[in-house]
C-alpha positions as CSV (number, residue, x, y, z in Angstrom):
1,M,-2.0,-23.8,12.3
2,S,-5.2,-21.3,11.5
3,K,-4.3,-18.4,9.7
4,L,-4.3,-15.2,11.1
5,Q,-6.9,-12.5,11.2
6,Y,-6.7,-8.8,11.9
7,A,-8.1,-5.4,11.8
8,L,-5.0,-3.4,10.8
9,Y,-5.3,-0.1,11.8
10,T,-2.9,2.4,9.3
11,G,-3.1,5.6,11.1
12,C,-2.4,8.2,9.1
13,T,1.6,8.4,8.3
14,A,1.8,4.6,6.9
15,R,-1.3,5.9,4.4
16,E,0.8,9.6,3.7
17,S,3.9,10.6,4.6
18,T,5.6,6.7,4.5
19,P,3.4,4.8,2.5
20,E,6.4,2.3,1.8
21,L,5.2,1.1,5.0
22,L,1.5,0.2,4.0
23,K,2.6,-0.9,1.3
24,S,5.5,-3.4,2.7
25,T,3.4,-4.6,5.6
26,M,0.2,-6.0,2.8
27,A,3.2,-7.6,0.8
28,I,4.5,-9.2,4.0
29,A,0.9,-10.5,5.4
30,E,0.1,-12.0,2.2
31,A,3.4,-14.0,2.0
32,L,3.1,-15.3,5.6
33,D,-0.6,-15.6,4.9
34,I,-1.9,-13.6,7.2
35,E,-5.2,-11.7,6.5
36,L,-5.4,-7.9,7.2
37,V,-8.5,-6.4,6.8
38,L,-8.1,-2.4,6.3
39,L,-9.8,0.0,8.8
40,D,-10.9,2.1,5.6
41,E,-13.5,3.8,8.0
42,A,-11.1,4.8,10.9
43,S,-9.2,8.1,11.9
44,C,-6.5,10.2,13.6
45,C,-5.6,8.7,16.6
46,G,-4.4,12.0,17.7
47,A,-0.6,12.0,17.6
48,S,-0.3,12.2,20.7
49,H,-1.1,15.8,20.5
50,L,-5.1,15.8,20.3
51,Q,-4.7,14.3,23.6
52,D,-2.9,17.8,25.1
53,F,-5.7,19.9,23.4
54,D,-8.8,17.9,24.2
55,D,-9.1,14.3,26.5
56,Q,-12.9,13.9,26.0
57,L,-12.2,14.1,21.8
58,S,-9.2,11.9,21.6
59,L,-11.4,9.1,23.6
60,T,-13.8,9.4,21.3
61,L,-12.1,9.1,18.4
62,N,-9.5,6.0,19.5
63,A,-12.8,4.2,20.9
64,R,-15.0,4.7,17.7
65,N,-11.2,3.1,15.4
66,I,-11.5,0.5,18.4
67,V,-15.0,-0.4,17.4
68,Y,-14.4,-0.8,13.7
69,A,-12.2,-3.6,15.1
70,E,-15.0,-5.1,17.2
71,K,-17.2,-5.1,14.5
72,L,-15.2,-7.6,12.8
73,G,-14.8,-9.2,15.9
74,L,-10.7,-9.2,15.5
75,T,-7.8,-7.9,17.2
76,M,-6.5,-4.5,16.5
77,V,-2.9,-4.5,14.6
78,T,-1.7,-1.2,14.9
79,I,2.1,-0.2,12.4
80,C,2.9,3.2,14.5
81,N,4.0,3.0,18.0
82,T,2.5,5.9,18.4
83,C,-0.8,4.8,17.6
84,Q,-0.3,1.5,19.5
85,L,-0.1,4.0,22.6
86,N,-2.7,6.3,22.3
87,T,-5.1,3.4,20.6
88,A,-4.1,0.8,24.1
89,M,-4.4,3.7,26.3
90,T,-7.9,4.3,25.2
91,K,-8.7,0.7,25.8
92,E,-7.2,0.6,29.2
93,R,-8.8,3.7,30.8
94,L,-12.4,2.6,28.8
95,D,-11.7,-0.5,30.2
96,A,-11.3,0.4,33.6
97,D,-13.9,3.0,34.2
98,S,-17.2,2.5,33.7
99,D,-18.1,5.9,34.2
100,L,-16.0,7.3,31.4
101,K,-17.0,4.2,29.3
102,K,-20.5,5.4,29.5
103,T,-19.4,9.0,28.9
104,I,-17.6,8.5,25.7
105,N,-20.4,6.0,24.6
106,S,-22.8,8.3,24.7
107,K,-20.7,10.6,21.9
108,L,-20.2,7.6,20.0
109,K,-23.6,6.2,20.1
110,E,-24.5,10.5,17.9
111,V,-22.7,8.1,15.3
112,G,-24.9,5.0,16.1
113,L,-21.6,3.0,17.4
114,E,-20.9,1.9,20.9
115,Y,-17.2,0.6,22.8
116,Q,-17.8,-3.0,24.1
117,G,-14.3,-3.3,24.7
118,T,-13.8,-6.6,23.3
119,S,-11.1,-6.8,21.1
120,E,-7.2,-6.6,21.7
121,V,-5.1,-4.0,20.1
122,K,-1.5,-4.9,19.6
123,H,1.7,-4.0,17.4
124,F,2.1,-5.5,14.0
125,L,5.6,-6.6,15.7
126,Y,4.3,-8.9,18.4
127,A,1.5,-10.4,15.9
128,L,4.6,-11.7,13.8
129,V,7.2,-12.8,16.9
130,D,4.3,-13.6,19.5
131,D,1.3,-15.1,17.4
132,L,2.9,-16.4,14.1
133,G,6.4,-17.2,15.9
134,L,9.7,-16.9,14.7
135,E,10.0,-20.4,13.7
136,E,6.9,-19.9,11.4
137,I,8.9,-16.9,9.6
138,S,12.0,-18.6,9.2
139,K,10.4,-21.1,7.6
140,K,9.2,-18.9,4.7
141,V,12.8,-16.9,4.4
142,T,14.1,-17.8,0.6
143,K,16.8,-14.4,0.7
144,P,18.4,-14.8,4.4
145,L,20.2,-11.7,5.2
146,T,23.7,-13.1,5.6
147,D,25.9,-11.0,6.7
148,M,24.2,-7.9,7.2
149,Q,24.4,-6.5,10.5
150,I,21.7,-4.8,11.8
151,G,20.2,-2.6,14.7
152,A,17.0,-2.7,16.2
153,F,15.6,0.6,17.4
154,Y,12.2,0.0,19.0
155,G,11.6,4.1,19.6
156,C,9.0,4.5,22.8
157,H,5.3,4.3,22.4
158,N,5.1,0.0,21.6
159,I,7.4,-0.7,24.7
160,R,6.0,1.7,27.3
161,P,4.6,2.2,29.4
162,A,5.4,-1.2,30.3
163,H,2.4,-2.2,32.7
164,M,-0.2,-1.4,29.5
165,Q,1.7,-2.5,26.8
166,N,2.8,-5.5,28.5
167,K,-0.6,-6.7,27.8
168,S,0.0,-7.7,24.2
169,N,3.5,-7.4,23.7
170,G,4.4,-10.6,25.6
171,G,5.7,-9.1,28.8
172,E,8.5,-7.1,26.0
173,S,10.6,-5.2,28.9
174,S,10.8,-1.4,28.1
175,Y,14.5,-1.6,29.6
176,A,16.0,-4.4,27.5
177,P,13.5,-4.9,24.5
178,T,14.4,-8.2,22.4
179,S,11.5,-9.1,20.1
180,L,12.9,-7.0,17.0
181,D,16.6,-8.2,17.8
182,R,15.2,-11.9,17.9
183,L,13.5,-11.4,14.3
184,I,16.7,-10.1,13.2
185,V,18.3,-13.2,13.7
186,A,15.4,-15.2,12.4
187,L,16.0,-13.7,8.9
188,G,19.3,-14.3,9.2
189,A,21.4,-11.6,10.1
190,K,23.3,-10.4,12.7
191,N,21.6,-8.4,15.1
192,V,23.6,-5.4,16.5
193,E,23.7,-4.7,20.0
194,Y,24.0,-1.0,21.1
195,E,22.8,0.9,24.4
196,H,20.3,3.4,22.8
197,K,18.3,1.1,21.2
198,N,15.1,1.5,23.0
199,K,15.6,5.5,23.3
200,C,13.4,7.9,22.1
201,C,14.2,9.7,18.3
202,G,12.8,13.2,19.3
203,F,9.8,13.1,16.4
204,H,7.0,14.5,18.8
205,V,9.6,17.6,19.9
206,E,10.8,18.2,16.3
207,L,8.6,21.3,15.8
208,Q,9.2,22.9,19.3
209,A,13.2,21.9,19.9
210,P,14.9,20.4,16.6
211,Q,18.3,20.5,18.0
212,T,17.1,18.0,21.1
213,A,15.2,15.9,18.3
214,N,18.2,15.8,16.4
215,L,20.6,15.1,19.2
216,L,18.3,12.5,20.3
217,S,18.5,11.0,17.0
218,G,22.2,11.3,16.7
219,T,22.9,9.7,19.2
220,A,21.2,6.0,19.5
221,M,22.5,6.6,15.4
222,L,25.7,6.9,16.1
223,D,25.7,4.3,18.6
224,A,24.0,2.0,16.4
225,I,27.1,2.9,13.7
226,D,29.8,2.6,16.1
227,N,28.6,-1.0,17.0
228,G,29.1,-2.0,13.5
229,A,25.3,-1.8,12.2
230,E,25.2,-1.2,8.7
231,A,21.4,-0.7,8.8
232,I,18.6,0.4,11.5
233,V,15.1,-1.2,11.5
234,T,12.5,0.5,13.2
235,P,8.8,-0.8,14.0
236,C,7.2,3.4,13.6
237,P,7.0,5.2,11.2
238,L,7.7,8.5,12.9
239,C,11.1,7.0,14.3
240,H,11.7,6.1,10.7
241,L,10.9,10.1,9.2
242,R,13.3,11.5,11.6
243,M,16.1,8.9,11.0
244,D,15.6,8.5,7.3
245,T,14.9,12.1,6.2
246,Q,16.8,14.3,8.7
247,Q,20.4,12.4,8.7
248,A,22.1,15.6,7.1
249,H,20.6,17.9,10.2
250,I,21.2,15.1,12.6
251,S,24.7,14.9,10.9
252,K,25.3,18.8,11.6
253,A,23.5,18.7,15.3
254,V,26.1,15.9,16.2
255,G,29.5,17.1,14.6
256,R,29.8,13.9,12.5
257,D,28.9,12.0,9.7
258,V,25.5,10.1,10.0
259,S,25.3,8.5,7.0
260,I,22.6,4.6,7.3
261,P,20.0,3.3,5.8
262,I,16.5,3.0,8.0
263,L,14.6,0.0,7.3
264,H,10.5,-0.7,8.4
265,L,10.0,-3.5,9.9
266,P,8.1,-5.3,7.1
267,Q,10.8,-4.1,4.3
268,M,13.1,-5.8,6.2
269,V,10.8,-9.0,6.4
270,G,10.1,-8.7,3.0
271,L,13.4,-8.9,1.5
272,A,14.6,-11.9,4.2
273,L,11.1,-13.2,2.6
274,G,12.2,-12.6,-1.2
275,I,10.0,-10.0,-2.2
276,E,11.0,-7.5,-4.7
277,P,12.5,-4.4,-3.5
278,S,10.0,-2.4,-5.8
279,K,6.9,-4.3,-3.5
280,L,8.2,-3.1,-0.8
281,G,8.4,0.7,-1.5
282,I,12.3,1.2,-1.2
283,E,12.3,3.7,-3.7
284,H,10.4,6.1,-1.4
285,H,13.3,6.2,1.1
286,V,15.4,9.6,1.2
287,T,18.7,8.2,2.3
288,D,20.0,5.2,-0.5
289,V,19.4,1.7,1.1
290,T,22.5,0.4,-0.4
291,F,22.9,-2.8,0.1
292,V,19.3,-4.0,-1.6
């Protein structure tokens, strides 16, 4: 199997608020012999907020980010669900509308760039599951997560809207996703099935409606806990921020103690590959990852 190469779009959160995500992503890429080229020139995707304020600016920024992957001739991988949504949405709109593409390229020309539409955009979860494959990952597991019961929390933006994300996620169902569940099993852990694994964590309403955000997170987390989960894993740093840092507020909102370790996707993989927890940034968590 030839070595996989990708252009890594980190977004903002993995470099600042959750540095453990970038750290663990790079660690498992090395262990799995995946080459990730950091797109250091790239900017924020707009975080689904700029899009409401200035649609054209959002498209220009995201097209600019994709251009850097195009210049490398590589598929862009994202490690944030919201970055995945905004980048993939930009690509879909520009590839389908030549006039809009021309308008955005007129702005990119000011900085010497041109969007072509030649690079695919996909979440790192699907690079692992679909491109590398669960069988290859299983071969490199040295410390299987035996006896661990882990609940997968997908969040929203890497599985919705399905018609768009299915272009790069292997046809994942937004109603009954399985990729992260299957990865959990491939790493030797027991996958915990629960109804709210594909619901919203509430991150994007946290400032406007914190009670709603806490209820959304709490409902999903309690569902996982009540079905036996000892940890939750998510492919999104925004979901991770909500669920890891807000457990006191979430507990108050739902009227029950909500205490459970929350893992980033590459941290879970890294633990099974035998990578030291310190190299995965486990110490950055607010809620103790007690089983490490």
